[in-house]
N, C-alpha and C positions, 0 to 999 in steps of 0.2 A: 744469647745477646745479639741485636742487631746493628750489624755494623754501618757507620754513618758516611754517604758518598763523599767522595773526595771532590776538592773544589774544583777539579777537571771535570765531573763528571755533572756538576750541578751546573757550571757554564754552559756545558753542551745541553744540557735540556733546557737550561733558559735561552740559547741561540735556537734550540728547535722549536720553542713556544713562540719565539719573535718572529721565526721563518713562518708559522703557520700563520699566523695572527696579520702577518704583511700580506700574504696569501689572500687570506680571506676580506682585507681592505682593497683588496685590487679588484677582487671580483665584484665588491658590491658598490665599488667607485664605477667598473663598467657597466652593471647592471642600471645604475643609477644613470648613469649617462646616455643610455641606449633609449631609457624611457624619455628624456630630456628631450632629444633629439625626434623622436617621435611624436611629442606633443609640440614641438615647435613647427615641425612641418604639418601636423594638422592645422596649429592655428595659423601659420602665414597660408594654408589653402583654405581656411575658412575665410580670414580676411581679402583674400584676393577674389573669393567668390561674392562676399559681401559688396566690395568696390564694383565689380563687374556687375551686380545687380542694381546699385545704386547711380553708377552711370550709363545705364541701359538706355541708349535713344540719345544722349548726349555728347557732347563735344569733350571727348577725353581731355584735351588740353587744359578745358575750363569749366569743369564740370559743378553743376550745381547742388551741391549736398547741403542738406539742412541737419541743423541738430535731431529734429525730429524722426528723420529718415536713419539715420545713424541710430538713434535710440530703439526704432522699430525693428531693424535689421537687428542688432543683437537680442533683443527680448522675443522677439519674433521667431528667430530660430529655436528657442527654447519652450514656445508657448504650449507646445502640442506635448510634450512629456509628461510622462508619469510622475506623479508628486511634486509637480509645480504648483505654486499655489497661485491662481489667476490674480487675485488681489495684490500681493505681494509682487506680482511680475508688473502688474500695474504701476505700484509706488515705483519700483525700481525704473521703472521706463521716463517716469517722471522725473527722479532723480537724476538719470543720465542727461536727459534733456538739460536741467539746470544745472549739471555739469558742463555741458557743452557749450552752452549760452554765456556763460560766466566772462567777461572780458579782463584783460589783465589792468591794473591800475597802472597809475605812472610808475610807482615806485618798483611793481615787480616788473615791468618793461623795460629800466632802466638797469634791472640785476643790483640797486641797491638793495 
């Protein structure tokens, strides 16, 4: 006949499992965190590069950047990539221009 484990043994096993799970979660969080910071650094670098390109030859204190220029900088950065549908990219470019040219209404401006 098999002997049932005592309460102390059951608690010890549960604590071991919890410790293992906590360790796994810490590792997962650490890995996710490192990927996020890499992506943020790349995004920041890409944004700085785009800004430099958009303001090239301009007075940087008062740059003149149009919605079309921003949309082209964004879509242009992926236009040559494999698997990118040129027609979909063109539509996305137009949608970006539309988004960037929408002016807030009075209600939105007031925060109401």
